[in-house]
C-alpha positions as CSV (number, residue, x, y, z in Angstrom):
1,M,52.5,75.0,-73.5
2,R,49.3,72.6,-72.5
3,S,46.1,75.2,-71.2
4,A,45.0,74.3,-68.1
5,P,42.9,71.1,-68.3
6,P,39.1,70.9,-66.8
7,G,39.7,71.0,-63.0
8,H,42.5,73.4,-63.1
9,E,43.3,76.7,-63.8
10,T,46.8,78.6,-63.8
11,A,46.9,81.3,-60.8
12,A,48.0,84.8,-61.1
13,D,51.1,83.6,-59.0
14,G,52.1,80.6,-61.6
15,G,50.2,78.3,-59.4
16,R,47.2,76.4,-59.8
17,A,43.9,76.9,-58.3
18,S,41.6,74.0,-58.2
19,V,38.6,74.6,-59.2
20,D,35.0,72.0,-59.4
21,V,35.4,68.5,-61.6
22,P,32.4,66.4,-61.7
23,G,32.5,63.6,-59.2
24,R,35.4,64.8,-56.8
25,H,33.7,66.0,-54.4
26,D,31.7,62.6,-54.3
27,L,33.6,60.3,-51.6
28,G,34.7,63.2,-49.3
29,P,37.5,65.6,-48.3
30,I,40.6,62.6,-48.3
31,V,39.2,61.2,-51.5
32,E,39.4,64.3,-53.3
33,R,42.6,65.5,-52.4
34,F,43.9,62.4,-53.5
35,D,42.8,62.6,-57.0
36,E,43.5,66.1,-57.3
37,A,47.1,65.7,-56.3
38,V,47.0,62.6,-58.5
39,D,45.9,64.6,-61.3
40,L,48.3,67.6,-60.5
41,A,51.0,65.0,-60.8
42,L,49.9,63.0,-64.2
43,E,49.3,66.8,-65.6
44,R,53.6,67.2,-65.6
45,L,53.5,64.5,-67.5
46,R,50.8,64.9,-70.0
47,G,51.6,66.5,-73.3
48,R,54.7,64.2,-73.7
49,P,54.2,62.7,-76.9
50,V,55.1,58.9,-75.9
51,L,53.1,58.5,-72.7
52,D,50.6,60.0,-74.4
53,R,50.6,57.0,-77.1
54,V,51.4,54.9,-74.4
55,F,48.7,55.8,-72.0
56,R,45.8,56.1,-74.7
57,T,46.7,53.0,-76.6
58,A,46.6,51.6,-73.1
59,S,43.0,52.6,-72.4
60,H,41.9,51.6,-75.6
61,V,42.7,47.9,-75.7
62,G,41.5,47.7,-72.6
63,D,38.0,48.4,-73.9
64,F,36.0,44.9,-73.9
65,S,39.7,43.5,-72.1
66,L,40.4,43.0,-75.9
67,V,44.0,43.0,-74.7
68,W,43.3,40.4,-72.1
69,H,40.9,37.8,-74.3
70,T,43.8,38.5,-76.9
71,I,46.3,36.6,-74.5
72,N,44.2,34.0,-73.4
73,V,43.4,32.9,-76.9
74,L,47.1,33.3,-77.9
75,M,48.5,31.2,-74.5
76,G,45.5,28.6,-75.0
77,I,46.8,27.8,-78.7
78,R,50.2,27.7,-77.8
79,H,49.6,25.4,-74.2
80,R,46.6,23.5,-76.2
81,R,44.3,24.0,-73.5
82,P,41.2,25.0,-75.4
83,R,39.2,25.2,-71.6
84,Q,41.1,27.2,-69.7
85,V,40.5,29.8,-72.8
86,V,36.6,29.0,-72.4
87,T,36.7,29.5,-69.0
88,F,38.9,33.0,-68.8
89,A,36.1,34.0,-71.1
90,M,33.6,33.5,-68.8
91,L,34.9,34.9,-65.5
92,I,36.1,38.0,-67.3
93,G,32.4,38.1,-68.4
94,V,31.1,37.6,-65.1
95,E,33.9,40.6,-63.1
96,S,32.9,42.6,-66.0
97,L,29.0,41.7,-64.9
98,V,29.7,42.1,-61.4
99,V,31.6,45.5,-61.9
100,N,29.7,47.5,-64.3
101,Q,25.6,46.2,-63.4
102,G,26.7,46.1,-59.9
103,V,29.3,47.7,-58.1
104,K,29.4,50.5,-60.3
105,R,25.1,51.4,-59.8
106,L,25.5,51.2,-56.3
107,F,28.0,55.0,-56.2
108,R,26.9,56.8,-59.7
109,R,29.6,58.7,-59.6
110,P,30.4,61.6,-62.6
111,R,33.7,61.3,-64.6
112,P,36.2,64.2,-64.7
113,T,36.0,64.1,-68.5
114,V,33.2,62.8,-70.8
115,T,35.6,61.2,-73.5
116,G,39.2,62.0,-72.1
117,E,41.5,65.0,-71.9
118,D,41.7,67.1,-75.1
119,G,44.6,65.0,-77.6
120,L,43.6,62.0,-75.6
121,R,40.3,61.1,-76.3
122,V,38.6,57.4,-75.6
123,R,35.8,55.7,-76.6
124,Q,32.9,57.4,-74.1
125,P,31.9,55.0,-71.2
126,T,28.3,54.6,-70.1
127,T,29.1,53.6,-66.7
128,S,29.8,55.3,-63.3
129,S,33.3,55.9,-62.9
130,F,33.6,54.6,-59.8
131,P,35.1,52.3,-59.9
132,S,37.2,51.8,-62.7
133,G,36.3,48.4,-64.9
134,H,39.6,48.7,-67.1
135,A,41.6,48.4,-63.8
136,S,39.4,45.9,-62.1
137,A,39.3,43.9,-65.3
138,A,43.0,44.5,-65.8
139,T,43.6,43.5,-62.2
140,F,41.6,40.0,-62.5
141,A,42.6,39.1,-65.7
142,A,46.3,39.5,-64.7
143,G,46.4,37.4,-61.7
144,L,44.3,34.5,-63.9
145,L,47.0,34.9,-67.0
146,A,50.4,35.7,-65.0
147,R,50.1,32.6,-63.1
148,R,49.3,30.1,-66.4
149,A,52.4,32.0,-68.2
150,G,54.8,32.1,-65.7
151,W,58.2,33.5,-65.5
152,P,59.2,36.0,-67.3
153,L,56.0,36.6,-69.3
154,S,54.1,37.0,-66.1
155,I,55.8,40.3,-65.0
156,A,54.9,41.7,-68.5
157,I,51.1,41.0,-68.0
158,R,51.4,42.4,-64.9
159,T,52.9,45.8,-65.9
160,S,50.6,46.1,-68.6
161,A,47.6,45.5,-66.3
162,A,49.3,48.0,-64.3
163,V,49.7,50.7,-66.9
164,V,46.1,49.6,-68.4
165,G,44.8,50.9,-65.2
166,M,46.5,54.1,-64.6
167,S,46.0,55.3,-68.4
168,R,42.2,55.7,-67.2
169,A,43.3,58.6,-65.1
170,Y,46.0,59.8,-67.4
171,V,43.4,60.2,-70.0
172,R,41.5,61.5,-67.3
173,I,37.8,59.4,-68.4
174,H,38.4,58.2,-64.1
175,H,39.6,59.5,-61.1
176,A,42.8,58.4,-59.3
177,S,40.7,56.7,-56.3
178,D,38.0,55.1,-59.3
179,V,41.4,53.0,-60.3
180,A,42.8,52.6,-57.2
181,A,39.1,51.2,-56.1
182,G,39.2,49.1,-59.7
183,F,42.5,47.9,-58.6
184,I,41.2,46.7,-55.2
185,T,37.8,45.5,-56.5
186,G,39.9,43.2,-59.1
187,A,41.9,41.8,-56.3
188,A,38.9,40.6,-54.5
189,L,37.3,38.7,-57.3
190,L,40.6,37.3,-57.9
191,T,41.0,36.2,-54.5
192,G,37.3,34.6,-54.1
193,T,37.7,32.9,-57.8
194,R,40.2,30.9,-56.7
195,R,38.9,29.8,-53.3
196,L,35.8,28.8,-55.4
197,A,37.9,27.0,-57.9
198,T,40.1,25.5,-55.2
199,R,36.9,24.6,-52.6
200,F,35.3,22.8,-56.1
201,G,38.7,21.2,-57.2
202,A,38.9,23.6,-60.8
203,N,42.0,24.9,-60.2
204,R,43.4,23.4,-64.0
205,M,40.5,24.9,-65.3
206,I,41.8,28.4,-64.4
């Protein structure tokens, strides 16, 4: 049986009593309740070997957008479109800069853990918890790659993006609201990028 994770302790009657989790109170009571509810739901899944392995691996391959760069290069080789490969690499770099050195600096929210839940250790991040850079990059990258891939590969890419984003809450390196905000941030940056590409007639480049 798993011991209660940081932020939860088992009550005498068999229920769970919430204790302080770093950063959980920073965005108000509504967000706090959301984060606690999602974390409790995920705690019922943690400790299952297959799920632990899937989400821990997803979190690792999302570091530095490794999985998205890999897919980008493979698609570029397959379709023989080197310009799209270079453009994607530049865009994901700009996305990372905006999120990690821009948006995150506005919040400076502490993470729920330093290197992840026990048994689900991941790389120790140096940036603020809010929003999730993994979730933002996954949404942004998947939107660009899925368009190039077409069906049915696009479904696999978007599903992978969702798993990478959710993995951050699963391993407890992010609050659930960080992940939700990351998905929204990535979608907003993707929309902005597409509009700029359309305005300047550069749709074929992305």
